[in-house]
N, C-alpha and C positions, 0 to 999 in steps of 0.2 A: 430287780429280777422277778419279784412277785407283786402282783396287784390283785385287788378284789375282782372277783368275777362271779357270774351266776353259777348255779349248781349243775349246769350242763357241761362244765369244763371237762375236757378229755386230754389225754397225753398226746403229744406230737409223735410223728413217726420216729424221729431220732430218739426220743425218750423211751418209747416202746422197745426199740432195738437195743438200747443200752440195758434196760431191765432184763430183756431176754438173754443178752450176752452175759451179764453178771450172774443171772440164775444158772446158766449152763456152766460157767466157770466154777461157781461155788458147788454145784452138783458134782462136777468132776473131782474137785478137791475132797469132797465128802466121801465119794466112793473110794478114792485112793487111801484116804485116812482110815476108813473102816476095814481095809484089807491088811493093815499093819497093827502091830502091838502098841499099846499105850497111846493111841491116837483118838480115844473116845471124845475128848473135849474138842479137838480140832474138827473131827467129823460131825459132831453135834452142832458146833458153831456154824459150819458151812451148810449143813442141812437146814438149820434155822433160817439163814439168809436166803437159801434157795426157796424155801416156802414163803418167805416174806415177799420176794420179788414176784413170784407167781401170783400170790394172793393180791398183791397191789394191782397188777394188771387186771385181774378178774374183778376187783372191787371198783376200779375205774369204769370198766365195761358195764358192770351190773348196777352201778350207782349205790354201793353199800354205804349208807350214812354212818353206821356204827364203826366202819373201818376208819373213817376220818377222825375218830376220837379214840376211845380206849383200846379197841381191838387192834387197830393199826399201831398204836403206841406200844402195846405189849409185844406184838410181832416184831417191831423194830428194835426194841430194847433188849429182849431176852437173848438173842444171839450175841449182842454186844457184851452182855454180862458173862456169857460162856467164854468169849474171846478174851475178855479181861482176866478171867480166872485162869485161863491157859497160860498166859504170860506172867501172871502173878505167881503161879506155881513154879514156872521156870525160874523166876527171880528167887524164890525161896530156896531152891536147890543150889543156885549159884552162891547165895549167902551162906548156906551150910558149908559148901566147899571152901569158901574163903576164910570163914571163921574157924572151921575145924583145922584148916592148914595153919592158921595162926596159933591155935592151941598146941599143935604138934611141934611147931618151931620153938615154942617156949620150953618144951620138955627136952628137945633134942636139937643141937646146933647143926646137925646134918640136914640134907635136903628134905628129909622127913616124908610126911604124909603124901603130899601132892606128887612127888616123884614116884613113890610106890604105887599110888593110884594109877598114874599114867602107864608106868612100866607094866603093871599087872593087867591093866585093861587093854593095852595096845599090843602086848606081846603074846597074848593068848591066841589060840587058833581062831580063824575067822568064823568057824562053824559054831562057836560058843555063843550063847545068848548074851552073856555079859559083855562081850566084845562089841556085839552089834548095837548095844544100847548107847555106847559112846560116852565120852566125858561130859558132853554138853547137857545130856539129859539123864541124870542118874535116877530114873523113875523105877519104883517097885510097887507092886500091887499090895503087898502085905504090910510092909513097914511104913508107918506114917509118923514123921517127926513132928516136933512141936511147932516149927514154922509152917509145916504143911497143914496142921490143924488150924493155925491162924488164918491161912488162906481159905480154908473151908468156911470158917466163921465169917470172914469178910465177905465171901461170895454170898452166903445166906443173908447177911445184913443188907448187901446191895440189892439182892432180889426183893427182900421185904420193902426196902426203900422204893424200888421201882413200882411195886404193886400198890403202895400207898399213893404214889403220884397217879397211877392209873385210876384208882378210885376217885381221886380229886378231879381228874379229867372227866370221868363219867358224870360226876355230880355237876360239873360245869356245863354239861350239855343242857341243863334245865335253866330256868330263869332265876339266876342268883348271882351274887357278886363275883363268883369264881370264874376266871377266864381260862378256859381249857388250853388255849394256845400259849398263854404265858406260863402256865404250870409246866407244860411240855418243854418250853424253852429253858426254864430253870433246871429241869432234870438234865437236859442235853448239855448245858453249860457246865454243870457240876461233874457230869461223867467225862466231858472233854478234859477238864482240869485233872481228873484222876488218871486219864490216859497219858497226859503230858508228864505227870509225876512218875508213872510207871516207866515210861520211856527213858526219863532221866536216871531212874534207879537202875535200869538194865544197862545203861551206858556206863555208869560208875562201877558197878560190880563186874561188868564184862571186862572193863579195862583192868580192874584189880586182879581178876582171875587170869587174864592174859599175862600180866606182869609176873605172877607166881608161876605160871606154866612155862615161861621163858627159861627158868632155871632148871627145867627138867631135861635130862639127857635121854632123848628118844628120837628114833628116826621119824616117827609119825607125829611127834609133838607139835611141829610147826603147822601141820595140817589141822590138828585139833585147835590150835590157837586161832587159825583163820576162821574156823567154824564159829567159835565163840565171838571173835571180833566181828565177823560178818553179820551174825545174828544181832549183836548189839547195835551195829550201824544201821541195819535195815529197820530195826525196831524204832530207833530214834527218828529216822527220816520219815517212816510211814506213820508213826504215831503223831508226830508233830504236824504233818500235813493234814491228817484227818481231824485232829483237834482244832486246827485253825479254821478248817471248813465248817466244823460244828459251831465254833464260837462266833463266826462272822457271817454265816449264811443260814438259810432255812432248809438246807438239804436234809438233815436228819428228820425233820418233821414233814417231809414231802408227802407222807401218807395222807395229810390233811388237804387232799387235792381239791375238794369241792369249794374251797374258799380262795383258791390261788390261780393266777394266770402264770403260766410257766414258759420261760424262754427256752425252747427246745435245745439249741446248741449249747448255750452257756450252762444250763442245768445238767445236760448230759455230761459235759466235761467235769463239773463239780461232783456228780455222782460217781464217775470213774475215779476221781481223786479220793473221795471219801470212802467208798466201799472197796474198790479194786486195789488201790494203792494202800489204803489204811487198814484193810483186813485180809483180802485175798492174797496179796503178795507176801505178808509175813507168814500166813498159814502155809502157802506153797513153799516158802523158804525152809520152814521147819520140816516139811515132808522131804525136801531135797537133802537137808542135812542128815536126816535119819533114814535115808533111802535104803540102807543096808539091813534094816530090820526085817526079820523073817515074817511070813504070814502068820496069822493067829494059830491056825491048826498046827503048823510046823513048830511054832514056839511052845505050844502046849505039850506036844510029844517030846520035844527035847528037854523041856523043863522037868518031865517026869523021870527021864532016864540019864541025864547028864550030871556028873559031879565035877566041879571045877575047883582046882586048888589055886588060891589067890596069892599066897605069900611066897615070894621068891627070894627075899632078902632076910636071912636068918637073924641078922642084927636088928632089923626092924621088928621082927616078930617078938624078940625078947623085950623090946621097949614098950610097944603098944600093939599086941596081937589082936585084941578084940576090936579096937577102933579101926585098925587098918583093914581087917577082914570085912567089917561092915561097910566101910567106904569103898573098898574094891568091889564088893558084890553089888553096890549101887552103880 
């Protein structure tokens, strides 16, 4: 698909159209994300991809040599790190729910934590913020658990790892033994392996969470199960497809346009598979699952004036009042 060519290489009409389409779609997702609560990571990810696609077209048109090395690499990799952090954060909350449910079951043989969590979150009025957050995404701005701190640490380490590779790519621009394209390929392959691992973890914990939720007696429990199962399935399919494209093609390093001859149709299809299926579809699915979230201004007003009572089962309150209240508020 790629062959050496002189520095006058430009994108074909198909490839320009795909880049414009991907930029527009990511821009729409970013706008929708920033109008909702707790979508900062999704909005930032798609904003980053929007900027990357736009700058790629400008770089090809203006023949930016720097873009074919470190600048293009950073612009390509940074949104991917935000995307990885988004779903890693989701995984951390699913792990919290599964393991906390196990702890409660050891203390009480009744249905315990998970049933109270669903009952309290699903039976509250739809106007309450806690109900709108949903069981799939128990996010809060104030409380940060131990697993969420690990996610932050991992994200920072991945970012530093990426910047180290960017420096090596920059050094490789000079006359020295470092091959910039090889360094970029190593990073892309390692990141693809991490995405595959994340997709597998989401599938495992999504299945475990669905099995626990099946024991909950609630009219809306089945819909919540399908949200978790749907997101797990979408994540596995999309992450696997994008990881395979990254591992077996040069699509992620397409910013290195000045040394490549590009097959317009084939490359366009792979771009759609890698960016649209691999990133935009999961982001859009998250927005769809959380479509009932109120706008930020509304949420802030309600958050200042609304008091919500979470405990409806008096026996549950006797056994574990603090943990149940915390989980239900999540």
